[in-house]
C-alpha positions as CSV (number, residue, x, y, z in Angstrom):
1,M,0.0,0.0,0.0
2,S,1.3,3.5,-0.8
3,P,2.5,5.7,2.1
4,R,-0.2,8.0,3.2
5,S,1.7,10.5,5.4
6,T,5.0,12.3,5.7
7,P,7.0,12.3,8.9
8,P,6.3,15.3,11.2
9,P,9.0,17.8,12.2
10,A,10.2,18.3,15.7
11,P,7.5,17.6,18.3
12,F,5.2,20.2,19.6
13,P,3.5,20.3,23.0
14,A,-0.2,19.2,23.1
15,A,-3.5,21.4,24.1
16,A,-7.2,22.3,26.5
17,D,-9.5,20.7,29.0
18,A,-12.9,19.3,28.1
19,R,-14.0,17.5,31.3
20,E,-17.5,18.9,31.1
21,L,-18.0,17.3,27.7
22,F,-19.8,14.1,28.6
23,Q,-22.0,15.7,31.2
24,G,-23.9,17.3,28.4
25,R,-22.4,20.8,28.5
26,R,-20.5,22.5,25.7
27,R,-17.8,25.1,26.2
28,S,-17.3,28.3,23.9
29,G,12.9,-2.2,11.5
30,R,12.3,-5.3,13.3
31,G,14.5,-5.7,16.3
32,R,14.5,-8.1,19.2
33,A,16.3,-7.9,22.5
34,G,17.0,-4.2,23.1
35,R,14.2,-2.9,20.9
36,E,11.6,-5.3,22.4
37,R,11.5,-3.4,25.6
38,S,10.9,0.0,23.9
39,W,8.1,-1.5,21.9
40,R,6.3,-2.6,25.0
41,D,7.1,0.6,26.8
42,R,4.6,1.1,29.6
43,T,4.6,4.1,31.8
44,T,2.2,5.1,34.6
45,W,1.6,8.8,35.1
46,T,-0.3,9.6,38.3
47,M,-1.5,12.7,40.1
48,M,-4.2,10.9,42.2
49,P,-4.4,9.0,45.5
50,R,-3.0,5.5,45.4
51,M,-6.4,3.8,45.7
52,S,-7.8,5.7,42.6
53,L,-8.9,3.8,39.5
54,V,-6.3,3.4,36.8
55,T,-7.4,4.2,33.2
56,R,-5.6,1.9,30.8
57,L,-4.8,3.3,27.4
58,A,-3.4,1.4,24.4
59,L,-1.2,3.5,22.0
60,V,-1.2,1.5,18.8
61,G,1.8,2.5,16.7
62,D,5.5,1.7,16.0
63,R,7.3,4.1,18.3
64,H,10.6,2.4,17.5
65,L,10.4,3.5,13.9
66,D,10.1,7.2,14.6
67,N,10.7,7.9,18.3
68,A,11.1,11.7,17.8
69,G,7.9,11.8,15.6
70,H,5.9,10.1,18.3
71,A,7.2,12.2,21.2
72,P,4.2,14.5,21.0
73,V,1.9,11.6,21.7
74,V,3.9,10.8,24.9
75,R,3.8,14.4,26.0
76,A,0.0,14.6,25.3
77,I,-0.6,11.5,27.5
78,A,1.6,12.8,30.3
79,S,-0.2,16.2,30.2
80,L,-3.5,14.5,30.9
81,T,-2.5,13.9,34.5
82,V,-1.7,17.6,35.0
83,T,-5.1,19.2,34.0
84,G,-7.3,16.0,34.0
85,G,-6.1,14.5,37.2
86,L,-6.1,11.0,35.7
87,T,-4.2,8.0,36.8
88,I,-3.0,6.5,33.5
89,D,-1.3,3.3,32.5
90,A,-0.4,3.9,28.9
91,T,1.1,1.0,26.8
92,W,2.6,1.2,23.4
93,I,1.4,-1.7,21.3
94,P,3.5,-2.3,18.1
95,T,1.4,-2.9,15.0
96,A,2.9,-6.4,14.6
97,Q,1.5,-7.3,18.0
98,A,-1.9,-5.5,17.7
99,H,-3.9,-8.5,16.6
100,G,-4.7,-9.6,20.1
101,G,-7.7,-8.5,22.2
102,L,-8.0,-5.0,23.6
103,D,-10.8,-5.7,26.1
104,D,-8.5,-4.9,29.0
105,Y,-8.0,-1.3,27.8
106,D,-10.2,1.7,28.4
107,G,-9.2,3.6,25.4
108,V,-7.3,3.0,22.1
109,W,-5.3,5.6,20.2
110,L,-4.3,4.7,16.7
111,V,-1.4,7.0,16.2
112,G,0.1,8.1,12.9
113,S,2.6,6.3,10.7
114,P,5.1,4.9,9.9
115,Y,3.7,1.5,10.6
116,E,5.5,-1.9,10.4
117,T,2.2,-3.4,9.4
118,E,-1.0,-1.6,8.6
119,A,-3.0,-4.8,9.2
120,G,-2.3,-4.5,12.9
121,V,-3.8,-1.0,13.0
122,I,-6.8,-2.2,11.1
123,A,-7.2,-5.1,13.5
124,A,-7.0,-2.8,16.5
125,A,-9.6,-0.4,14.9
126,G,-12.0,-3.3,14.5
127,A,-11.5,-4.6,18.1
128,A,-12.2,-1.1,19.5
129,R,-15.2,-0.6,17.2
130,R,-16.8,-4.0,18.0
131,G,-15.9,-3.8,21.7
132,G,-17.2,-0.3,22.3
133,I,-13.8,0.9,23.5
134,P,-13.2,4.7,23.1
135,L,-11.2,5.1,20.0
136,L,-9.1,8.1,18.7
137,G,-7.5,7.8,15.3
138,T,-5.2,10.5,14.1
139,C,-3.7,10.9,10.6
140,G,-3.0,7.4,9.4
141,G,-5.0,6.1,12.3
142,L,-8.1,7.7,10.9
143,Q,-7.4,6.4,7.4
144,L,-7.1,2.8,8.6
145,A,-10.1,3.0,11.0
146,V,-12.2,4.1,8.0
147,I,-10.7,1.3,5.9
148,E,-11.6,-1.3,8.6
149,F,-15.2,0.0,8.7
150,A,-15.5,0.1,4.9
151,M,-14.3,-3.5,4.5
152,Q,-16.1,-5.1,7.5
153,V,-19.3,-3.2,7.6
154,A,-19.9,-1.8,4.1
155,G,-18.3,-4.7,2.2
156,L,-15.9,-2.4,0.2
157,T,-12.3,-2.9,-0.6
158,E,-9.3,-1.1,0.8
159,E,-8.6,0.6,-2.5
160,D,-12.1,2.2,-2.4
161,V,-11.4,4.4,0.6
162,L,-8.4,6.7,0.0
163,V,-7.5,9.1,-2.7
164,P,-4.3,11.2,-3.1
165,L,-4.8,14.8,-2.1
166,S,-4.3,17.3,-4.9
167,C,-1.9,19.1,-2.7
168,S,-0.1,17.4,0.2
169,V,-0.8,19.2,3.5
170,G,2.4,17.8,5.1
171,G,3.5,20.2,7.8
172,N,0.7,22.8,7.1
173,E,-2.0,24.2,9.3
174,C,-5.6,24.2,8.0
175,R,-8.9,25.5,9.3
176,V,-11.5,22.8,10.2
177,R,-15.2,23.5,10.6
178,A,-17.2,21.1,12.8
179,T,-20.7,20.0,12.0
180,S,-23.2,21.3,14.5
181,G,-24.2,18.7,17.1
182,S,-21.5,16.3,16.2
183,L,-19.2,14.5,18.6
184,F,-16.3,16.4,17.0
185,E,-18.0,19.8,17.9
186,R,-18.8,18.7,21.4
187,A,-15.3,17.4,22.0
188,L,-13.7,20.5,20.5
189,G,-15.9,22.8,22.5
190,A,-16.1,25.1,19.4
191,S,-17.3,25.2,15.8
192,R,-13.9,25.8,14.2
193,T,-10.3,25.1,14.9
194,V,-6.9,25.4,13.2
195,E,-4.9,22.2,13.1
196,R,-1.6,20.8,11.8
197,Y,-1.4,18.0,9.2
198,H,1.1,15.5,7.8
199,C,-0.9,13.6,5.2
200,S,-0.9,13.0,1.4
201,Y,-4.1,11.0,1.2
202,G,-7.8,11.9,2.0
203,L,-11.1,10.1,1.9
204,N,-12.8,9.2,-1.4
205,P,-16.1,11.2,-1.6
206,E,-17.9,8.4,-3.5
207,T,-17.0,5.9,-0.7
208,M,-18.0,8.4,2.0
209,R,-21.6,8.4,0.7
210,V,-21.7,4.6,1.0
211,L,-20.2,4.7,4.5
212,T,-22.8,7.3,5.6
213,G,-25.5,4.8,4.6
214,H,-23.9,2.3,7.0
215,G,-23.8,4.7,10.0
216,M,-20.5,6.6,9.7
217,R,-20.6,10.4,9.8
218,F,-18.1,12.9,8.4
219,T,-18.2,15.9,10.6
220,G,-15.1,18.1,10.0
221,F,-14.3,19.9,6.8
222,D,-11.6,22.3,5.7
223,D,-12.1,25.5,3.7
224,D,-12.3,23.6,0.5
225,G,-15.0,21.3,1.8
226,L,-12.7,18.3,2.0
227,T,-13.4,15.9,4.9
228,R,-11.0,15.9,7.8
229,V,-13.0,14.1,10.6
230,A,-15.0,10.9,10.8
231,E,-17.1,9.5,13.7
232,L,-19.6,6.7,14.6
233,P,-22.6,8.1,16.5
234,A,-23.7,4.7,17.7
235,H,-20.3,4.1,19.4
236,P,-19.5,5.4,22.9
237,F,-16.6,7.4,21.5
238,F,-15.2,6.8,18.0
239,L,-13.5,9.8,16.5
240,G,-10.9,10.0,13.7
241,T,-9.1,13.1,12.6
242,L,-6.8,13.6,9.5
243,F,-5.0,16.3,11.5
244,Q,-2.8,15.5,14.5
245,P,-4.1,17.2,17.7
246,E,-1.0,16.1,19.6
247,L,1.0,18.7,17.5
248,A,-1.0,21.7,18.8
249,E,1.2,24.3,20.2
250,R,-0.5,24.5,23.6
251,A,0.5,23.6,27.1
252,D,-2.6,21.6,28.1
253,P,-4.0,18.5,26.4
254,H,-5.8,19.2,23.2
255,P,-9.6,19.1,23.8
256,I,-10.0,16.2,21.4
257,I,-7.4,14.1,23.4
258,Q,-9.0,15.2,26.7
259,A,-12.4,14.2,25.4
260,W,-11.1,10.7,24.4
261,A,-9.4,10.3,27.8
262,T,-12.7,11.4,29.6
263,A,-14.6,8.7,27.7
264,A,-11.9,6.2,28.6
265,M,-12.2,7.2,32.2
266,A,-15.9,6.6,32.1
267,R,-15.2,3.1,30.8
268,T,-12.8,2.6,33.7
269,G,-15.6,3.4,36.1
270,L,-18.0,1.0,34.4
271,R,-15.5,-1.8,34.4
272,A,-14.9,-1.3,38.1
273,G,-18.7,-1.3,38.8
274,R,-18.8,2.3,39.9
């Protein structure tokens, strides 16, 4: 499959709180040995009492292929403890090992490329979709989550989903307009935003019409009317963005990332019977 994104430049900090979101309020190389450990890197960030619930997050991506490029994801997760007060156990799951079950996790983030195997990302997207696990897909993560839905739900092929962009938006910032009443708008806490991209492929308009008929919604558009966001209203939290919110130049978690973490925290409570 052709590459769909270009590597990001040096990492940026992530961006803003959306804890009120789900209370109904809106605000205006394959290595072994030495590499194996970094692949399975698990770090617990905590700002809460020792007896608090732990929210388990799966970061599906190949950090060992682009450690610097994935640094903003690490920083975004760490910043959730500062403004969100979450106790987080975040685990990097390499794409080659992402075919197993994800039921033990409270949230899944399909991070951007490069990927050792796209099939692993597709498998993780399907597991989160079927299991009702809060899912965030960014850049290539959105593309592969839509591919999984197209193949498994709409009966389409992988080649039906993506088309090359007429102009690559690698490294650029673009305005994105949110559809009124959408999960994207509620998570964002605003109707518009400016975000950073590193992508060369977008979603095929013809395929989008078919996917809409199967329950997927496309709820974020740039100034040219091109789709930048997809979601599944029937899912507890299923949101994909062609832009990368972890690259936002803000000190706090981006509201999209905070909203995903809030949904994951709600699943933590349900799993604990609270």
